[in-house]
N, C-alpha and C positions, 0 to 999 in steps of 0.2 A: 762556459762548458766545464763540467767536472773533470777531474783527473782521469786518465784512461789507464787500463791495465791490459797486459797481454795474457794469453792463455798460460804461459809459463809463470807469470806472476799470480794469476788467479788461483792456480793449483799449487803454488809454491813448489814447483818442480825442481828448482835448483837445490832445495833443501834435501832432496833425495839422492843427490850426486856428491861425490867427493870433489875436492879441488882439482885433482888430476883429471877426473872425468870431464869436468866443466872446461878445463883447459884444452883437452883433446877435441871436445865438441866445438869450442870456439875457433880453434885452429882450422878444423875442417870447414867450418862455415865461412871463415874468412877466405880460405883458399877457393872455395866454390864461388863465392861472390865476386872475387877479383879475377880468377882465371877462367871460369867456365860460364857463369851467368851471362856475361856480355855477348857470348857467341852461340849459346845453345839454341836459341830460337832460329837462327840462321841454319845451324846444323840440322835441326828438325825439319825446316822447310825444304832444305836441299837433300834430305835423306842421306847425309854423309857425316862422318865424324873422323877426326884425325886420331884414330885409335892408338897407333904406335907412339905418337908424340905424347898423347894423353897418358898412356900407360907409364911412360918414363916419369912424367910429372907426379902421377899418383904413387909410383914407387918411391920417388924422392920424398913425398909427403909421409910415407910409411904406412899406408892403409892396405896394401896388397898382402893378404895373408897375415894381417896384423894380429889376429887372435891365435896364431900358431906359434909353437916354440921352436927355436933354433933355426939353422939353415938360412940365416939372414932375416928371419921373421921377428917381429917386434915382441911377441908374447904378451899382448895386451889382454885385458879382461873381455868377457863377452859383452858386458855393458858398454865398454869403450868402443868395441867394434860396432855394436848396435847404434850408438850415437853417431859414429862416422857414417853409417848407412843412412841414418835419418837425415843428416845434413846434406849428403850427396843426392838423395832422392828429392829433397826440397828444391834442388836445382833441376834435376830431371831423372826419371826412372831409368833411362838408358845408361846414365853415368853410374848409378848404383848397380845396375845389372853387370856392367863391365867389371866392377870391383867384386861383386858377389860371385860371378862365374869364375873369375880368376882365383879368388881366395877360398871360397867356401865349397866350390865344386872341384875344379881342376887341382888346385894346390892341396886342398884337404884330402882328396882321394890319394894323391901321391904321398902326402905326409902320414896319413893314417893307415893306408893299405899297401904302400909301395915298398920296394926293397931299399936298402941303404944306397945302392947305386942310383936308383931313380931319384932319391931325395937329393943326393949330392949333385947330380947332373942338372936337375931342373929347378929346385926350390930357390936357391940363392938368386938365380937370374929372374925368376918369376916374381920374387919379392921386390926386386929392384925395378921391375917393369921392362927389363931387357928382353924377356921372352913372354909371350902371351899364350894362355892356355884356353882350351874349350873342353866341353863335357858332352860326350855323345851317348845319350840314353834314349831320348824320344825318337820314335820312328814315324813315318808317314801314316801308318795305321795303328800305332800303339803309343799312347800317351799316358793315360791314367792306369793302363794295364801293362806295365813294362815287361811283365813276365812272359808276354806273348811275342816278344821281339823275334824278328826273322834274321837279323844279322848273325852270321855264323863265323866261328873260328874253328878251323880244322887243322889237326896236327899233321905236319909233313916232315918227317925226320925230326930234327931238333927245332924246326921252325913252326910258327903258326901262320896260317893263311886266312885272312879275313875278307868276307864278302858281305855287302849289305848297304843300307842307307840309313842315315839319321836326318831328322828334320827339326827346324826351329832352334838351331844351335847358335847361341850368342857367342860372338867373337870368332866364329868358325873360319871365315875366309881371311882373317888376319892372324890366326893362331900359329904359333911355332910348334905346339904340341897339343895333341888331343888325347883325352882319356876316353876310350871307346869301350862300351860294354857289348859283349857278344855271347851267344849261346854256344858252348863247346860240346854239348851233348843234348840233342833234342829229346831223347828218351827220358832224361832226367828233368825236363821242363825247366822251370826257373832255377832249380838247384844247380843247373849246368852253366849259369851265367857267370862270366869272369870279366875282369877289367884288363885293358891293355893300354900301355903308354905308347902312343903312336906319333913319332915326329912327322910333321905335316909335309915334309919333303920326301917322304917314302913313296916310291913308285906305286901308282894305282890309287893314291889318295887324292881326291879333289874336293873342293868346298865352294861350289857356286853360291853366290850371295843371293838372298831373297830380297828383291827390291820393292815390289808392289805392296807396301805396308802403309797403313794409316795410323799405326801405333808404334811406339819405340823407334821412331825414325832417326833419332840421334843415337843409334846403336847398330852394330853389325850383326845381322841375322843370316844364317846360312843353312844350306843342306850339306851333309857330309856324304860322299859317295866313296865306297871302298870296293875296288875291283882287283881281286887277287893281290891284296896288300900283304906282303910277306914280312914277317917280323921274327926276330930271334926269340927263342924260348924265354929269355930273360925279360922280354917286354911285358909279360903278364904280371899284374899286381899280385904278389904271392899271398897276401893275407886276406884277400876278399874272395869269398865263394858264395854264389847265390845272390839273391836280391838284397841281402843285408848290406853289402858294400855300397851299391848306388843309392839305396834308400837312406843310409846314414849321411851321405853327402847332401842329399836333398833336404834332410832335416836341418843341416847346417845352413843351407841357403835360405830356407824358409824363415829361420830365425832372423836373418838380416832384413828380410822383407817385412817382418812385423814392425820393426823400427822404421824402415824406409817408407812404407806406405803412409805412415802417419806424418812423416816429413813432407810428403807431397800435399797431404791434407792441410797441414799447417801453413804451407806456402800459399795455397789457395785462399785460406781464411784470412791471412794477413793482407793479401792482395785485395780481397773483398772489403775488409774493414777500411783500408786506406782509400779505396775507390769511393766507397759510400760516403766517407767524410768530405770528399772534395766535389762530388757530383751534386749539383743543385737541381732539385725537382720542385716545381711550384714554389720557388723562392726560398727553399730551405734545403739543407743537406739531406741526401737520401738516408743517411744514418740516423736522422732525427725522427723517422717514421717508425711506428710500432711494428709493422709487419717486417721491416728490414731488421730491426733489433731482435725480433723473435727468431728470425732465421740465423742471425749471427750468434745468438745465445745458445740455440740448440746445437749449432756446429761447434762452438767453443767447448761445450760439454763433451761432445764425442771426441774431439781432438785431445782434450785433457785426459779423458778416460783411456784413450788409446795409448797415451804416454805412460799412464800408470800401469796398464797391462804389460806393455813392453818392458818397463823397468822391473816389474815383478818377475817376469819370465827370464830376464837377464840375470837377476840375482840368483834365481834357481839354477840357471845354467852354470854360473860361476861356482856354485856350491856342488856341481855335479849331480843335481837332483831333478833336472827338468825331464819331462816325459814327452814322447812324440805327440800324444793327445793334447798336451798343454801347448805345444808349438802350434798344433792345428787350431786351438782356440784363438791364439793370437793372430795367426795368418787369416783365418776366416773373418774375425771381427774387424781387424784394422784395414784389410783390403776392402771389405764390403762397405765400411763406413767412409773410407777415404774417397771412393768413387761417388758415393752419395754427396759428400761435401763438395767435391769438385763440380758436380752438376748443379748443386744449389748455388754455389758461388757464381757460376756462369749466369744465373738468372739475375743476380745483383748487378753484374756488369752489363747486362743487356746485350746489345749488338756488339759492344766492345769486347764482350766475353768470348767471341768466336775468332778474334784476331790473335796473331802471334805477338802483338805488342804487349799483351799480358800473358802470364804463364798458365792461366786456368784451363783453357781448352786443350793445351798441350798435356797438362797433367791428366785431364779427364781421358784423353785418348790413350795415353800411356797406361793408365790404371786399368783400362779394358784388358790389357795383356797381363798385368800384374795380378789381376783378379783370378786368372785361370792358370798361369804357369806356376810351377812347383806345387801342383795340386790344385784342382778346381775347388770352388766352394762346395760342390756336392760331395767330393771325396773327403774334404775336411769335415763336413757335416756327418758323414758316415763314420769317420774315425772317432769323432766325439760321441756319436750314438753308440758305437761299439764299447767305448769306455763306460758309458752310462748304463748300458743294458747287458753287456757281456755277449751280445749277439753280433756276428759279422754279417752285414746286409749288403755287401759289395756285389753279390751275384743274385 
């Protein structure tokens, strides 16, 4: 048998990374393989995850808010953060979601739009994993169109009183703090949307967990219910007005998904390659058949191209030059290709592909969620279409 090559070797991907970036990638991969992979199938099957304990370990690893500066954050590059997301999602999308929501949504919102008091109070603890955050934007009836949100914030003296509900909130029922977006002036429409830092022990705040999921089962997903939640005036994020605030946070999270989704695809491909080499069919390995090799070659091509796209967008982000439409390119392509790869790998594993003994069906189920959260494929297609034509076709 001839020497074998991985996708990383075929595309010479390591040549595009610095020594520090490769070291960060390898450290996160080793952590995931040793600390999380042995347990994640059981967590997925049981629809539970030791989120509090895991947050502390991830904080100790240094990946929570790792791309932010100061306040206990590591201040790493965008590429380094992306590589961490890639390795975490190669284990499970739910693990990467915990890190993304903590760092790119809740922490980024406070870091970028919050007051100095907000930053000092929350960011060091969140970076250490001692406090968990969530991000309340999506509502039961408003996902792709957040400007229509019904959650209200009404001024009452020096306070704000919030009423409403949020849906599909990662980390919600284990969070210590929620960044909640609410409309302060219905007449202004989306221009009246403001963000609020809400400690989850505030009276009137509840976060019932959503249990009946077939995807992201190794992740906490919740509803947020706000019933006359009274907050001091200082709870408002002072620098965010309108949709610019929450959309900037979503763009941060989408960046991590570009890397993360291709990590899930790589794990599926590596599993399929190993399985095909050991599975005998008609007295020879499954990997020795032309149809199997054609599948593996096509998938390797897309995994490699997905890495190249992610790396390019990471370099642009580190140079301060990445545009939202470019992030949409990465999110659309890498999520769409990752779920195709997961499904194709399942066919190579045959009946074994539907068991949790192998990670493929778990990745495929998870990617059903990753495909639509932080912007559906259709929304990203329209974002790219607007960039190409100058015409907004969202309505």
